[in-house]
C-alpha positions in Angstrom: 40.2 51.2 -24.8 40.3 50.5 -28.7 42.7 47.4 -27.9 40.7 45.9 -25.2 37.5 46.3 -27.5 39.4 44.4 -30.5 40.4 41.6 -28.2 36.8 41.3 -26.7 35.2 41.4 -30.3 38.2 38.8 -31.5 37.3 36.2 -28.8 33.6 35.2 -29.0 34.0 32.5 -26.9 34.4 34.7 -23.7 30.8 36.3 -24.8 29.1 32.9 -24.7 31.0 31.7 -21.5 30.0 35.0 -19.7 26.5 34.8 -20.8 26.0 31.2 -19.9 27.6 31.9 -16.1 25.1 34.7 -15.7 22.1 32.8 -16.9 23.1 29.5 -14.8 20.4 29.1 -11.9 20.4 27.1 -8.9 20.2 23.4 -9.2 16.5 22.2 -8.8 15.8 19.2 -6.5 13.8 16.5 -7.7 10.8 14.8 -6.2 13.2 11.5 -5.5 15.7 13.8 -3.8 13.0 15.4 -1.6 11.8 11.7 -0.9 15.0 10.3 0.1 15.7 13.3 2.4 12.3 12.8 4.0 13.4 10.4 6.4 11.6 7.0 7.4 8.2 8.7 7.1 8.6 8.9 3.5 8.8 5.0 3.2 5.7 4.7 5.0 3.8 7.1 2.9 5.0 5.2 -0.3 4.0 1.9 1.2 0.4 3.0 1.8 -0.1 4.8 -1.4 1.2 1.5 -3.4 -1.3 -0.5 -1.2 -4.0 2.0 -2.0 -3.4 2.3 -5.8 -3.2 -1.6 -5.9 -6.7 -2.1 -4.1 -8.0 0.7 -6.3 -7.0 -1.2 -9.8 -8.3 -4.3 -8.4 -11.6 -3.1 -7.0 -12.1 -1.0 -10.5 -11.4 -4.1 -12.7 -14.1 -5.8 -10.4 -16.4 -3.0 -10.6 -16.3 -2.8 -14.6 -16.8 -6.6 -14.4 -20.1 -6.2 -12.4 -21.2 -3.2 -14.6 -22.3 -4.7 -18.0 -25.2 -2.8 -19.0 -25.9 -4.3 -22.5 -25.0 -7.8 -21.3 -27.4 -7.3 -18.1 -29.9 -6.1 -20.8 -29.6 -9.3 -22.7 -29.8 -11.6 -20.0 -32.9 -9.8 -18.7 -34.3 -10.3 -22.1 -33.6 -13.9 -22.1 -35.3 -14.4 -18.7 -38.4 -12.7 -19.7 -38.7 -14.6 -22.9 -38.3 -18.0 -21.0 -41.0 -16.9 -18.4 -43.2 -15.8 -20.9 -42.8 -19.4 -22.8 -43.4 -21.0 -19.5 -40.3 -22.6 -19.4 -39.1 -21.5 -15.8 -36.5 -24.3 -15.8 -34.6 -22.8 -18.4 -34.7 -19.3 -17.0 -33.6 -20.9 -13.6 -30.6 -22.7 -15.3 -29.5 -19.5 -17.2 -29.7 -17.5 -13.9 -27.6 -20.2 -12.4 -24.7 -20.3 -14.9 -24.3 -16.4 -14.8 -21.6 -15.9 -12.5 -22.7 -12.3 -11.8 -24.0 -10.1 -9.0 -27.5 -9.9 -11.2 -27.1 -13.3 -12.1 -27.0 -14.7 -8.3 -29.8 -12.1 -7.4 -32.0 -13.4 -10.2 -31.1 -16.9 -9.2 -31.9 -16.5 -5.4 -35.5 -15.0 -6.9 -36.0 -18.2 -8.6 -34.9 -20.3 -5.5 -38.0 -18.9 -3.7 -40.6 -19.3 -6.3 -43.7 -20.7 -4.8 -43.6 -18.3 -1.9 -45.4 -14.8 -1.5 -44.0 -12.3 -3.5 -42.8 -9.7 -0.5 -40.6 -13.0 0.6 -39.0 -13.3 -3.1 -38.1 -9.8 -3.0 -36.7 -10.0 0.4 -34.8 -12.6 -0.7 -33.3 -10.7 -3.7 -32.7 -7.6 -1.8 -30.9 -9.6 0.8 -28.6 -11.2 -1.9 -28.3 -7.7 -3.3 -26.7 -6.5 0.0 -24.2 -9.3 0.0 -23.4 -8.8 -3.6 -22.8 -4.9 -2.8 -20.6 -5.8 0.3 -18.3 -8.1 -1.9 -17.9 -5.2 -4.3 -17.1 -2.9 -1.5 -14.2 -5.2 -0.2 -10.9 -3.4 0.9 -12.5 -0.1 -0.4 -12.3 1.3 3.0 -8.5 0.8 3.3 -8.1 3.4 0.5 -10.2 5.8 2.6 -8.4 5.1 5.5 -4.8 5.8 3.7 -6.5 9.3 2.2 -7.1 9.8 6.1 -3.8 8.7 7.4 -1.6 10.4 4.9 -1.6 14.0 6.0 -1.7 12.7 9.8 1.6 10.8 9.2 2.6 13.7 7.1 2.2 15.9 10.2 3.8 13.2 12.2 6.9 13.8 10.2 6.6 17.5 10.3 7.1 17.4 14.1 9.6 14.9 14.4 11.6 17.1 12.0 11.1 19.9 14.1 12.0 18.0 17.0 15.6 17.1 15.1 15.9 20.8 14.4 15.9 21.8 18.0 18.1 19.0 19.2 20.6 20.3 16.3 20.4 23.8 17.5 20.6 22.4 21.3 24.1 20.6 20.4 25.3 23.2 18.1 25.3 25.6 21.4 26.6 29.1 20.3 27.9 27.8 17.0 24.1 28.1 15.4 24.4 28.2 11.6 21.5 27.7 9.2 23.1 24.4 8.0 22.6 22.9 11.6 18.8 23.7 11.1 18.3 22.5 7.6 18.3 18.9 7.8 15.4 18.7 10.4 13.4 21.3 8.9 13.8 20.1 5.3 12.4 16.5 6.8 9.7 18.5 8.2 8.5 20.0 5.3 9.1 17.2 2.8 6.9 14.9 4.9 4.2 17.5 5.1 4.1 17.7 1.4 4.4 14.1 1.1 1.3 13.4 3.4 -0.7 15.8 1.6 0.0 14.2 -1.8 -0.8 10.8 -0.6 -4.0 12.0 1.3 -5.2 13.9 -2.2 -4.6 10.9 -4.4 -6.3 8.5 -2.2 -9.2 10.9 -1.6 -9.8 10.8 -5.1 -9.2 7.4 -6.0 -11.8 6.4 -3.1 -14.6 8.7 -4.7 -14.0 6.9 -8.0 -14.5 3.7 -6.4 -17.7 4.9 -4.2 -19.5 6.5 -7.5 -18.7 3.2 -9.2 -20.2 1.1 -6.6 -23.3 3.5 -6.4 -23.5 2.7 -10.2 -23.2 -1.0 -9.7 -26.1 -0.5 -7.1 -28.6 1.5 -9.3 -28.2 -1.1 -12.0 -28.9 -3.8 -10.0 -31.8 -2.4 -8.1 -33.4 -1.6 -11.6 -32.9 -5.2 -12.6 -34.5 -6.5 -9.6 -37.7 -4.4 -10.1 -37.7 -5.5 -13.6 -37.4 -9.4 -12.3 -40.2 -8.4 -9.6 -42.6 -6.8 -12.3 -42.0 -10.2 -14.3 -43.2 -12.3 -11.5 -46.2 -9.9 -11.3 -47.3 -10.3 -14.8 -50.4 -12.5 -15.2 -49.4 -16.1 -16.7 
């Protein structure tokens, strides 16, 4: 026993190897490995997610360009100054040259000058609705992907379970867990993938909707300022 103890003490590498082997854990799979084993359903989910992200980035940048609080305040101040000075033509030209949703709305209002104020307000509101429709372009696709993602993932779940039952039927009496693992693995992976796509797109859609609501609110405020300006005595 003493000799064994001395040999054990004389070979420290044995101790290190023993500890490392004991601490070795099963190999963990990555998200990429999961996606590859999810079948064609995962490819559809990835394409939908890429489409939704592309639309989100494009619309978000557009909405940021439309939402310029300080620039809009400066624009309205210049319009007010021109009108107070009696130079309506300069105010009209400024509105025409301003290529923003607000500029187009105010330009539409100037094009109706001389008509009753309710007609001018109706023209501005109609133009505002057109601008909002432009801002909402393709946003519904993000919401559609948010709804489709979990449904397509569930479709993958069903197809994966069908594959598992087919493999079980073909195996006959030689049923083993490895026979069922492929179909069950595909079913679980597509479920997770669909939920991930749905959650991400739901979040992106809400961001865009909140941004659009903020732009709409700003346009309404500026439109009311313009109508108040027309109501002021000359």
